[in-house]
N, C-alpha and C positions, 0 to 999 in steps of 0.2 A: 792682358790686364796689366796696368801700371799702378804700383802702390808706392806710397811715400811712407817710409819707416822712420818714426821719430824716436830718437835716443836721448836719454838724459846724459849730460856730460858731467862726470863727478869732479874732474880736475880742470876747471875753467882756466884758460890760458895755455893749455897743453898744445904742443907743436906737432905738426905733421908735414911731410914733404909737399912741395908745390904740386907735383904730379904724383899722387899717392895711389893710383889705380892698382899698382902691383901689390900693395898692402891689402887692398880690398879683394884682390883675387884670392889671396891666402885666406882671408876671412870668409869669402863666399864658398870656397872649396871646403873649408872646415864645416860650414853649416850644411852643405850639400852631402857631405860624407855621412850625415845622420839621416838622410832621406832614404827612400826605398832604393834598392840596388839598381833598378832600371834608370835612375836619374844620376847615378854616380859620374857618368861620362856625358851627361846632357850639356849641350853647348848653345841652345837657342834661347838665350836670355841676355839681358843687358842691365847695366847699372851705372849710376852717376858717380861723381865724387861726393864727398861729404859737404853738405851745405849748412852754413851757419854764419853768425857774425864773426868775421875774421879780422885779424890785424897782421899785415905782412911784416915779417921779421927776417933776421938773417938766417938763411938756410931753410925757410919754411913758413907755414901759415900757423898763426896762433888763434885758436878758437876761443872767443871771449863770451859766447852765449852759453846758457845753461842747457840748451837743447840743440841737437844737430839732426839733419835729415838726410836720408839716402833714398834715391829713387831706384826701384827695382822693377823689372818688367819682363814679361814673356807672354806669348800667345797661349801657352800651356797653363791653364788655370790650376789644374791638379798639381803641377810642379810648383807654382807660386805658393799654393796653400801648404804643401809639404815643406818648402823652404821657410815659410813664416812660422810654422809650428816648430820646426827645428830651431830656428833663431830664438823664439821666445822660451825655449827650454833652458837657455842660458841666462843667468841673472846678470853676469858681468862679462864684458867683452873688451879685449885690449886690441887697439889698432894704433900702431906707432906708440906715441906717448899718451894717447887718449884712452881714458877709462870710461867706457860707455855701458849703459844698461838700456835694453829695448823697452819702450814705454807704450807706444800706440801705433796704429796703422790708419792711413787714409788711402782710399782708392780714388784714382782719377776717373772722372766720368768719361764715357766713350765719346770719341770725336768723329766727325764726318769729314772725309777727305774729298777734295776736288781733284780733277785730273792734273791741274797745276796747283801745287801746294808749296807755300814758302815755309822754310824751316830755319831754325838756329841750332847751333851745335852746343850741346851740354858737355860733351867730351870729344876729344879729337877723333876725326875720321881717318881710318887707315885705308888707303886706296889699294894697297898690295898686301896679300897674305905672305908673311915672311917664309913660310914653309914652301910655298909654290914659287916664290921669287927671291931666292936666297941671295942673289947678287944685286938686286935692284931695290931692296926694301927701304933704303935711305934716299933713293933718287927723288928729285923734285919734279913735279909735273905742274904746269900752269893750269889753274882751275878752269880757265876758259877753253882749254884744248880738248879736242875729241879724245885724245889719249886718256886724259883724266877721267872723263865720263865713261869711256869704254872699259877701263880697268875696274872702275867702281861697279859698273854693271856686271862684269864678269864675277867679281867676288861676291856680289849680292845674289846673283842667280845660282852660284855654286852652293851657297848656304841655304837658299830657298829649296833647292832640289834635294839636298842632303837632309833637310828637316823632316821630309816625309809627309808634309802637310798637303803638298800640291801634286797633282798628276803630271806625267810628262807632257800631256797635251796642254795643261795650264801653263807650265813652264815655257813651252814653245810660244804661247800666245802673249807672253810678257815681253814683246820685242820693243815696245815703246819705253825709252828710258833716256831722258835728256836732262842733265843737271846744268843749271845756269847760275853762276855765282852772282852775288850782289856787287855790281861793278862800283857803285858809289862807296861801299864799305872797303873794297880792295884799294880804291884810289885814296881813301882817307888814311888807311893803314900805311900805305906807301909814303904819303905826304908826312905823316907823323913818325916815320922811320920805325914802325912797329912790325911785329911778325904775326902772320896767320898760319905759319907752318913751322914745326919744330921736330927735332928727333927725340923720341922717347925710348926709355928702357922698359922692356917687358920680359916675361919669362914663360917658356913653354916646356913642360916636363923638366923643370929645373935648369933648362938651358937659357942663357941670356941672349936676347935679341935687341938690336936697336932698329927702331921703325920710325917712319916719318908720318906724322899726323897733321891734319888740317882742321882749323876752326874758323868758319866764316858763314854768314847767312847765305842761303841759296834757295832757288826755286827748282822743284823737281816735277817733270812731266812723266807720269807713269800710270799704270793700271791701278785700280783701287786696292787690289790684293797686295801689290808691291808696296804701296804706301802703308797699308796695315801691317805688313811684315816688318818693314824697317822701323816703323814707329814703336813697335813692341819688342823687336828683337835686335835692333841696331842696324846701322847702315855701314856697309863695307866689311872689312875683315876683323876678326878677333873681338867680337862683341862680348864674348864671355870673359875677356880680359879688361872690360870696362871701356872699350873704344866704341865710337860711333853712336852714342846716344844723342838723339835729336829731339826737338820739341817744336810745336807750332810757333811761328813768328807772331809777334804782336798779340800774345796771349799769355795771361798769368795762370799757370797751372794750379796755383793755390786757390784760385777762385772757382775751380771746377772739381773740387775734391769732396768725397763723401766718406763719413766714418765707416771703417771696415771692422766687422765683428768676426774675429778669427775663429771663435768657437762654432759659429754658425756657418762660416765660410761664405759670407755675403756682405754686401754693403747695406748700411742702415741709415735712415734719415737722421740728420743732426738734431 
């Protein structure tokens, strides 16, 4: 289930870092600490950056709108509901300089995946898990290379296996996995001397890591279960740190949302 959490912003114009996932990690861990003990170390969820009307300033983003949105997602609906109940027990939340209050929830309608599905990146994708690849986590891989797709397949299969959702037989059947980047987009980025890959800072058990993330549109050929997992739990490594959130290309998620009644734990018609 993917939900869009709408917050009221009390101090419009407040600034936050360009890449503020590490702040959202602290925020999400604070909320999860109030959930049932079985979810204290749960890692199979994903979240976006804060979305709103922004103005780029020196050293960060200034949020000029009165409301901001966070997309939060997991295949575990019970975990989502516990997270939301914990979140809405807080009247005020501080993230960076932003003073927020949770106001409402929208649920994204379920989507149907094709064998080949085109995606865009909402947050950077990590090809390598920095714990497993301590010497290579800042290495650059060409998106069109087999190495890029193979590492991404490896990190995704490890997470799918550890999630406990799939049997060993199912994992073995997920051999089809081919990522094809949007060549026109990559050519345009190169022509305009922009970047689709950067090194980001993240923290694991209070230890600082520098990791390389990628943001570009791509088409993925994979089994339906794989599409469903990465859409709800993130693609690649460290989804619980806000990396790897993707969405369907050429689709406006705000047009496929349904009001979510937290007390009843279900979507309701608008």
